[in-house]
C-alpha positions, 0 to 999 in steps of 0.5 A: 651894363651894371653902371647904368642901373646903378647910376639910375638907382643913385639918382632916384635915391637922391630924389627921395632924399631931396623930397624927404629933406624938403618935407622935413624943413617945410614941417619945421616952418609950419 
């Protein structure tokens, strides 16, 4: 029961990091 929510949280956290990194690089390019 704990494995599924934990995996979902990790995936959500990963998505946040991907977006954050993309925005940071995009601002550096401008």
